[in-house]
C-alpha positions as CSV (number, residue, x, y, z in Angstrom):
1,X,45.2,21.4,-43.8
2,X,46.2,21.9,-47.8
3,X,48.2,19.3,-49.2
4,X,52.2,20.3,-48.4
5,X,54.5,21.9,-50.3
6,X,58.4,20.2,-50.8
7,X,61.5,22.2,-51.2
8,X,64.2,20.1,-52.3
9,X,67.6,21.8,-51.1
10,X,70.5,21.1,-53.2
11,X,73.3,23.5,-53.7
12,X,71.6,26.4,-52.1
13,X,72.2,25.8,-48.6
14,X,70.3,28.8,-47.4
15,X,67.3,30.5,-46.6
16,X,67.9,33.8,-47.2
17,X,67.5,34.5,-51.1
18,X,66.4,31.0,-51.8
19,X,63.5,31.3,-54.5
20,X,62.4,28.2,-54.3
21,X,62.1,28.2,-50.5
22,X,60.7,31.9,-51.1
23,X,58.0,30.6,-53.4
24,X,57.0,27.7,-51.0
25,X,56.5,30.2,-47.9
26,X,54.7,32.6,-49.7
27,X,52.1,29.7,-51.0
28,X,52.2,28.5,-47.4
29,X,51.0,32.0,-46.5
30,X,48.5,32.0,-48.9
31,X,46.5,28.7,-48.6
32,X,48.0,27.3,-45.1
33,X,50.2,25.0,-46.8
34,X,52.8,22.9,-44.8
35,X,56.4,23.3,-45.9
36,X,58.7,20.3,-45.8
37,X,62.1,21.1,-46.4
38,X,64.3,17.9,-48.1
39,X,67.7,17.4,-48.8
40,X,68.5,13.9,-50.8
41,X,72.2,12.7,-50.8
42,X,72.5,11.2,-54.4
43,X,74.2,7.7,-54.4
44,X,78.0,7.8,-55.1
45,X,77.8,5.5,-58.1
46,X,74.8,7.4,-59.7
47,X,77.5,10.4,-61.0
48,X,80.6,10.4,-62.2
49,X,81.7,13.2,-59.9
50,X,80.7,12.0,-56.3
51,X,81.3,14.5,-53.5
52,X,85.2,14.0,-52.6
53,X,86.2,14.1,-49.0
54,X,86.5,17.9,-48.2
55,X,83.4,18.5,-49.9
56,X,81.7,15.6,-47.5
57,X,83.0,17.6,-44.5
58,X,81.9,20.9,-45.6
59,X,78.4,19.5,-46.9
60,X,78.0,17.7,-42.9
61,X,78.6,21.2,-41.2
62,X,76.1,22.8,-43.3
63,X,73.4,20.6,-43.3
64,X,74.0,20.5,-39.5
65,X,73.5,24.3,-39.5
66,X,70.6,24.4,-42.2
67,X,68.7,21.8,-40.1
68,X,69.0,23.8,-37.0
69,X,67.6,26.8,-38.6
70,X,64.5,25.1,-40.1
71,X,63.6,23.4,-37.1
72,X,63.9,27.0,-35.3
73,X,61.4,28.5,-38.2
74,X,59.0,25.1,-37.3
75,X,59.6,22.4,-40.2
76,X,62.7,20.3,-39.6
77,X,64.9,19.5,-42.6
78,X,64.3,15.8,-43.5
79,X,67.1,14.0,-45.2
80,X,67.2,11.0,-46.9
81,X,69.7,9.2,-49.2
82,X,69.0,7.6,-52.7
83,X,68.3,8.6,-56.2
84,X,66.4,11.8,-56.0
85,X,63.4,10.8,-58.1
86,X,62.5,7.7,-56.4
87,X,63.3,9.6,-53.0
88,X,60.5,12.3,-54.1
89,X,58.0,10.3,-55.3
90,X,58.4,8.4,-52.2
91,X,57.5,11.5,-50.5
92,X,55.0,12.8,-52.4
93,X,53.2,9.3,-51.8
94,X,53.9,9.6,-48.1
95,X,52.7,13.4,-47.4
96,X,50.3,13.8,-50.2
97,X,52.6,16.8,-51.3
98,X,51.1,18.3,-54.4
99,X,54.0,20.6,-55.0
100,X,57.7,20.7,-55.2
101,X,59.9,23.5,-55.7
102,X,63.6,23.4,-56.2
103,X,66.7,25.5,-57.4
104,X,68.5,24.8,-61.0
105,X,71.9,22.9,-61.0
106,X,73.7,23.3,-64.4
107,X,76.0,20.9,-65.0
108,X,74.5,18.6,-67.9
109,X,74.1,15.8,-65.8
110,X,72.2,17.7,-63.4
111,X,70.0,19.2,-65.5
112,X,68.9,16.2,-67.3
113,X,67.9,14.4,-64.3
114,X,66.3,17.5,-63.1
115,X,64.2,17.3,-66.2
116,X,63.3,13.7,-65.9
117,X,62.3,14.3,-62.0
118,X,59.8,17.5,-63.1
119,X,58.6,15.3,-65.8
120,X,57.4,12.5,-63.9
121,X,56.3,14.5,-61.2
122,X,53.8,16.6,-63.9
123,X,52.9,13.3,-65.0
124,X,51.4,12.6,-61.5
125,X,49.9,15.7,-61.3
126,X,52.0,17.7,-58.9
127,X,53.1,21.0,-59.6
128,X,56.8,20.9,-60.3
129,X,58.6,24.0,-60.5
130,X,62.7,25.1,-60.7
131,X,64.6,28.7,-60.3
132,X,67.5,30.2,-60.5
133,X,69.5,30.5,-57.2
134,X,72.7,30.4,-58.4
135,X,73.9,32.6,-60.8
136,X,73.4,36.3,-61.8
137,X,72.3,34.8,-65.1
138,X,71.7,31.4,-66.4
139,X,73.7,30.4,-69.3
140,X,71.2,29.9,-72.1
141,X,70.5,34.0,-71.6
142,X,73.7,35.0,-72.4
143,X,74.9,35.1,-76.1
144,X,76.8,37.1,-78.9
145,X,75.3,39.4,-80.8
146,X,75.9,37.0,-83.6
147,X,74.6,34.4,-81.8
148,X,76.1,31.2,-79.8
149,X,77.8,31.5,-76.8
150,X,80.9,33.2,-75.7
151,X,84.2,31.7,-75.7
152,X,86.1,34.3,-74.8
153,X,85.9,36.0,-71.0
154,X,86.8,39.6,-71.6
155,X,83.7,40.0,-74.2
156,X,81.5,38.1,-71.9
157,X,82.1,40.0,-68.7
158,X,81.6,43.1,-70.9
159,X,78.1,42.0,-72.2
160,X,77.1,40.6,-68.7
161,X,78.2,43.6,-66.6
162,X,76.4,45.9,-69.2
163,X,73.2,44.4,-69.3
164,X,72.9,42.8,-65.7
165,X,70.4,43.7,-63.1
166,X,69.7,41.0,-61.0
167,X,67.0,41.0,-58.7
168,X,67.1,42.4,-55.1
169,X,67.8,39.5,-52.5
170,X,64.7,38.1,-50.2
171,X,64.7,37.6,-46.8
172,X,64.6,34.4,-45.3
173,X,61.0,32.9,-44.1
174,X,59.8,34.2,-40.7
175,X,58.5,30.9,-40.1
176,X,57.6,27.4,-41.8
177,X,54.3,25.5,-41.3
178,X,55.0,21.9,-40.4
179,X,52.8,19.1,-41.5
180,X,50.9,17.1,-38.8
181,X,52.8,14.3,-38.6
182,X,56.9,14.7,-39.5
183,X,58.2,12.6,-42.5
184,X,60.9,10.1,-41.3
185,X,64.4,11.3,-41.6
186,X,67.7,10.0,-41.6
187,X,70.3,10.9,-38.8
188,X,72.6,13.4,-40.4
189,X,75.9,11.3,-38.5
190,X,74.7,8.1,-39.8
191,X,75.7,9.3,-43.5
192,X,79.3,9.3,-43.0
193,X,80.0,12.6,-44.3
194,X,83.0,13.1,-41.6
195,X,86.3,11.3,-41.8
196,X,86.8,8.7,-38.5
197,X,90.3,6.7,-38.9
198,X,92.3,8.8,-39.6
199,X,90.6,12.0,-38.9
200,X,92.3,14.2,-41.3
201,X,90.0,17.3,-40.6
202,X,91.6,19.1,-37.9
203,X,92.7,21.7,-40.2
204,X,89.7,22.4,-41.7
205,X,88.0,22.5,-38.5
206,X,90.4,25.2,-37.5
207,X,89.8,27.4,-40.8
208,X,86.1,27.1,-41.3
209,X,82.8,27.1,-40.1
210,X,80.2,26.0,-42.4
211,X,76.6,28.0,-42.6
212,X,74.7,30.3,-44.0
213,X,75.4,32.7,-40.7
214,X,79.0,32.6,-41.3
215,X,78.8,33.1,-45.1
216,X,77.0,36.6,-44.7
217,X,79.4,37.4,-41.9
218,X,82.6,36.8,-43.8
219,X,81.0,38.8,-46.8
220,X,80.4,41.3,-44.5
221,X,83.9,41.3,-43.0
222,X,85.4,41.4,-46.4
223,X,83.8,44.1,-47.8
224,X,84.5,46.3,-44.4
225,X,88.1,45.8,-45.0
226,X,89.9,43.7,-47.6
227,X,87.8,44.3,-50.4
228,X,89.4,47.9,-50.7
229,X,92.9,46.5,-51.4
230,X,91.7,43.5,-53.5
231,X,92.5,44.7,-57.2
232,X,96.2,44.3,-55.9
233,X,96.0,42.3,-52.5
234,X,94.6,39.3,-54.1
235,X,97.6,37.7,-56.0
236,X,99.6,37.8,-52.2
237,X,99.3,34.3,-50.6
238,X,101.2,35.9,-47.9
239,X,98.6,38.3,-47.0
240,X,94.6,38.3,-46.2
241,X,93.6,39.6,-49.5
242,X,90.6,37.3,-50.8
243,X,87.0,37.0,-50.0
244,X,87.4,33.3,-49.5
245,X,83.7,33.2,-50.4
246,X,84.1,30.2,-53.2
247,X,83.2,27.3,-50.9
248,X,80.0,29.5,-49.4
249,X,79.2,29.9,-53.5
250,X,79.6,26.5,-54.2
251,X,77.5,25.2,-51.2
252,X,74.9,27.9,-51.6
253,X,75.2,29.3,-48.5
254,X,75.5,32.9,-50.0
255,X,73.6,33.2,-53.2
256,X,75.8,35.8,-56.1
257,X,72.9,37.8,-55.9
258,X,73.3,38.8,-52.1
259,X,77.2,39.2,-53.3
260,X,76.6,41.5,-55.9
261,X,74.0,43.9,-54.0
262,X,76.1,43.7,-51.0
263,X,79.3,45.1,-53.1
264,X,78.0,47.5,-55.3
265,X,76.3,48.9,-52.0
266,X,79.4,49.2,-50.2
267,X,80.7,50.8,-53.4
268,X,77.9,53.4,-53.4
269,X,78.8,54.1,-49.7
270,X,82.5,54.2,-49.8
271,X,83.4,55.4,-53.5
272,X,87.2,55.0,-52.9
273,X,86.1,51.0,-52.7
274,X,85.2,50.8,-56.1
275,X,88.4,49.5,-57.6
276,X,88.9,46.8,-55.3
277,X,85.1,45.9,-55.6
278,X,85.2,45.9,-59.8
279,X,87.8,43.6,-59.3
280,X,86.3,41.2,-57.2
281,X,82.8,41.7,-59.0
282,X,85.2,40.5,-62.1
283,X,86.2,37.2,-60.4
284,X,82.3,36.7,-59.9
285,X,82.0,37.1,-63.6
286,X,84.8,34.3,-63.8
287,X,82.5,31.9,-62.1
288,X,79.7,32.8,-64.1
289,X,81.8,32.2,-67.5
290,X,83.0,28.9,-66.2
291,X,79.0,27.8,-65.7
292,X,78.5,29.1,-69.5
293,X,81.2,27.3,-70.7
294,X,80.1,23.8,-68.9
295,X,76.6,24.3,-70.3
296,X,77.4,24.7,-73.8
297,X,80.0,22.0,-73.7
298,X,79.1,19.3,-71.5
299,X,82.7,17.4,-71.9
300,X,84.4,20.1,-70.4
301,X,85.5,18.2,-67.1
302,X,86.8,15.0,-69.2
303,X,88.0,16.4,-72.6
304,X,89.6,19.1,-74.0
305,X,87.9,21.7,-75.7
306,X,90.8,22.5,-78.2
307,X,91.1,18.9,-79.8
308,X,94.9,19.3,-80.6
309,X,95.2,18.2,-76.9
310,X,93.2,15.2,-77.3
311,X,96.5,12.7,-78.0
312,X,98.9,15.2,-76.0
313,X,101.6,13.1,-75.2
314,X,101.3,13.5,-71.4
315,X,104.1,11.4,-69.4
316,X,103.1,8.6,-67.0
317,X,105.1,9.6,-63.5
318,X,103.3,8.1,-60.5
319,X,106.6,9.4,-58.0
320,X,106.1,12.7,-59.7
321,X,102.1,12.9,-59.0
322,X,102.9,11.7,-55.1
323,X,105.8,14.6,-54.8
324,X,103.3,17.4,-56.2
325,X,100.2,15.9,-54.0
326,X,101.9,15.7,-50.9
327,X,103.9,18.8,-51.5
328,X,107.7,17.2,-52.0
329,X,108.5,18.8,-55.2
330,X,111.5,20.7,-53.7
331,X,109.9,24.0,-55.1
332,X,109.1,25.7,-51.8
333,X,105.7,28.1,-53.5
334,X,104.5,24.8,-55.4
335,X,104.8,22.9,-51.9
336,X,103.2,25.6,-49.9
337,X,100.3,25.4,-52.0
338,X,99.9,21.9,-52.2
339,X,100.1,21.3,-47.8
340,X,98.1,24.7,-47.6
341,X,95.2,22.7,-49.8
342,X,95.8,19.2,-47.8
343,X,95.4,21.3,-44.6
344,X,93.0,23.7,-45.0
345,X,91.1,22.1,-47.8
346,X,91.5,25.6,-49.6
347,X,94.6,27.0,-51.6
348,X,95.3,30.8,-52.7
349,X,94.0,31.5,-56.5
350,X,97.3,32.8,-57.4
351,X,99.1,29.6,-55.8
352,X,96.5,27.3,-57.8
353,X,97.6,28.5,-60.9
354,X,101.1,28.1,-59.7
355,X,101.0,24.4,-58.9
356,X,98.6,23.5,-61.7
357,X,101.3,24.8,-64.1
358,X,104.1,22.7,-62.2
359,X,101.7,19.6,-62.6
360,X,101.2,20.3,-66.2
361,X,103.9,21.8,-67.7
362,X,107.4,20.8,-65.8
363,X,106.0,17.2,-64.6
364,X,104.0,17.2,-68.2
365,X,101.3,15.1,-66.4
366,X,97.8,15.1,-67.7
367,X,95.4,18.2,-66.3
368,X,92.9,15.4,-65.3
369,X,94.9,14.4,-62.8
370,X,95.0,17.5,-61.2
371,X,91.7,18.1,-61.7
372,X,90.7,14.9,-59.5
373,X,93.0,15.8,-56.9
374,X,91.4,19.2,-56.5
375,X,88.1,17.3,-56.4
376,X,88.7,15.1,-53.5
377,X,90.3,18.0,-51.5
378,X,89.0,21.6,-52.0
379,X,86.0,22.3,-49.8
380,X,84.9,24.6,-53.0
381,X,85.3,22.1,-55.5
382,X,82.5,23.2,-58.1
383,X,82.3,21.3,-61.5
384,X,82.3,24.2,-63.8
385,X,85.1,26.5,-62.1
386,X,87.5,22.8,-61.4
387,X,87.1,22.1,-64.8
388,X,87.4,25.1,-66.9
389,X,90.3,26.3,-64.9
390,X,92.3,23.2,-65.1
391,X,92.0,23.6,-68.9
392,X,92.6,27.0,-68.6
393,X,95.9,26.4,-67.3
394,X,96.6,23.9,-69.6
395,X,96.1,25.8,-73.0
396,X,93.2,23.2,-74.0
397,X,90.5,25.5,-72.9
398,X,88.1,28.1,-74.1
399,X,90.0,31.8,-73.8
400,X,93.0,29.8,-72.0
401,X,96.3,30.7,-70.8
402,X,98.5,30.2,-74.1
403,X,100.4,26.7,-73.4
404,X,103.8,28.6,-74.0
405,X,103.3,30.3,-70.8
406,X,104.7,28.6,-68.0
407,X,104.8,29.8,-64.5
408,X,108.6,29.9,-62.7
409,X,107.9,28.9,-59.3
410,X,110.9,30.8,-58.1
411,X,109.8,33.9,-59.9
412,X,106.7,33.7,-58.8
413,X,107.5,33.0,-55.0
414,X,109.9,35.9,-55.1
415,X,107.4,38.3,-56.8
416,X,104.1,37.2,-54.7
417,X,105.6,36.1,-51.2
418,X,108.6,38.3,-51.3
419,X,109.5,38.1,-47.7
420,X,108.7,34.1,-47.9
421,X,106.1,34.4,-45.2
422,X,103.4,32.0,-47.1
423,X,105.8,29.3,-47.6
424,X,107.3,29.9,-43.9
425,X,103.6,29.0,-43.0
426,X,103.0,26.2,-44.5
427,X,106.9,24.7,-45.3
428,X,108.2,25.1,-41.6
429,X,111.6,23.3,-42.6
430,X,112.2,26.2,-44.3
431,X,111.1,28.7,-41.4
432,X,114.4,30.1,-40.5
433,X,116.2,30.6,-44.4
434,X,116.4,34.4,-45.3
435,X,114.0,35.6,-48.0
436,X,116.9,35.6,-50.6
437,X,116.9,32.2,-50.7
438,X,113.3,30.9,-49.2
439,X,112.1,30.1,-53.0
440,X,115.6,28.5,-54.1
441,X,117.0,26.5,-51.3
442,X,119.1,25.0,-53.3
443,X,121.1,27.4,-54.4
444,X,121.6,29.0,-50.9
445,X,125.3,28.8,-49.4
446,X,126.2,25.8,-47.5
447,X,126.9,27.8,-44.1
448,X,123.1,29.8,-44.8
449,X,121.4,26.1,-44.8
450,X,123.6,25.1,-41.7
451,X,122.5,28.0,-40.0
452,X,119.0,27.5,-40.7
453,X,119.1,24.0,-39.9
454,X,118.1,22.8,-43.7
455,X,119.2,19.5,-44.6
456,X,118.2,19.4,-48.3
457,X,117.6,15.8,-49.4
458,X,117.1,14.8,-45.8
459,X,114.0,17.2,-44.0
460,X,113.3,19.3,-47.0
461,X,113.8,17.6,-50.9
462,X,116.1,19.0,-53.6
463,X,113.9,19.8,-56.8
464,X,112.3,16.7,-58.3
465,X,113.3,18.5,-61.5
466,X,115.2,21.4,-63.2
467,X,112.2,24.2,-64.2
468,X,114.3,25.4,-67.4
469,X,114.6,21.6,-68.8
470,X,111.5,20.9,-68.0
471,X,110.2,24.5,-69.4
472,X,111.8,23.8,-73.0
473,X,110.2,20.0,-72.8
474,X,107.0,21.4,-72.2
475,X,107.4,24.0,-75.1
476,X,108.6,21.8,-77.4
477,X,105.6,19.5,-77.4
478,X,103.7,22.8,-77.8
479,X,105.3,23.8,-80.6
480,X,104.9,20.4,-82.3
481,X,101.0,20.5,-81.4
482,X,100.9,24.0,-83.0
483,X,102.8,22.8,-86.1
484,X,100.3,20.0,-86.4
485,X,97.2,22.1,-86.6
486,X,98.9,24.2,-89.2
487,X,99.8,21.5,-91.7
488,X,96.2,20.1,-91.1
489,X,94.5,23.3,-91.6
């Protein structure tokens, strides 16, 4: 039997359109080599951005399904824990593998680690190769005509969409040849990825089914229905108008090439879907843009790209932060979003902007606090997306929203949740309030509150602060930053 080929899975937990696995299957067919699928759970202290709780829950479910599929194809998934380079070295020594294949990740820390693994393997005479499975275009392949990276999304997307020709997705292998002796593997349940006491994941289990099969089914359902109205419905949290593919893309249960070609095929078959599909693919482009930024600005998760914000006078307000995290600010659209996040591990995109604006500009708390909370509670937490989007709202990132754009939580609620259905779903204390008052219950007449059974300050809090006053405070700080920059220029 030929020497085995190790396929190192990471955030590419699928069998279809997985270039590393495809290359391994082809080599296996040509020379009879066994294929060893491997997943390494990295030590939490080895990275500053260890998996958050919601991500760990999703990872367990996704690995469980991937393992079942690998076993069905003939070669069980090997699970090991530790520093990836050391784990792979040990598995190469145990099995005599002469080839290790994987798909690239793009955060700078991970890229550097991958380069070190590749160098060590090649020094031992092991064939080590990596592939692109996670992006339509890798960051170093996209640059302005004048050279250098893009810093504004619109020209980035105009360039990318005009030049992009992603290869067609590949099918999953029909079989995987197993080695004569199966390598030892950890038991997934022993990794402790699922919450125990307390078990806070009931809402996640009701909302999500991880795994490749569910991801493909979800994409098909979206393209068969909601995508037609996506251009307008994607901003309505009270409607089911978004794709909700973000966790599946983050874990690689589905790849962007699969999404791109499926969407284009749907547009060709049904031209009336084109406006919605164009808007949807633009959001896929935004995901590409964030990875482009992170590659060229490794400091993105921790440091404002706009250096004017390096010494911004953020407040310290533990009580305000807790109220925001728990959905107890007194502003219903904000509280609904934060409770949706806690219950389901996900939040509607429009509401993410509203809640982020509230933390940064109303509470005047540092965007990194929100970034850390989202990282721990989102099932779709992605380093590039999380950092880039928080900096966008804060006004300190690339192509950022101007700091003087402050979302009014009352007007945003009235515009995008006009009947209050989204608020009623996640803030049931307000369920009986009429639409006129549901986004500002403190303004409702006493009799209306009594009939709705709402006791402000008791079962639902009064507003934590006055939005108009907080907005003026934020704008004053912004004008000070702007004036300082002009004086120094």
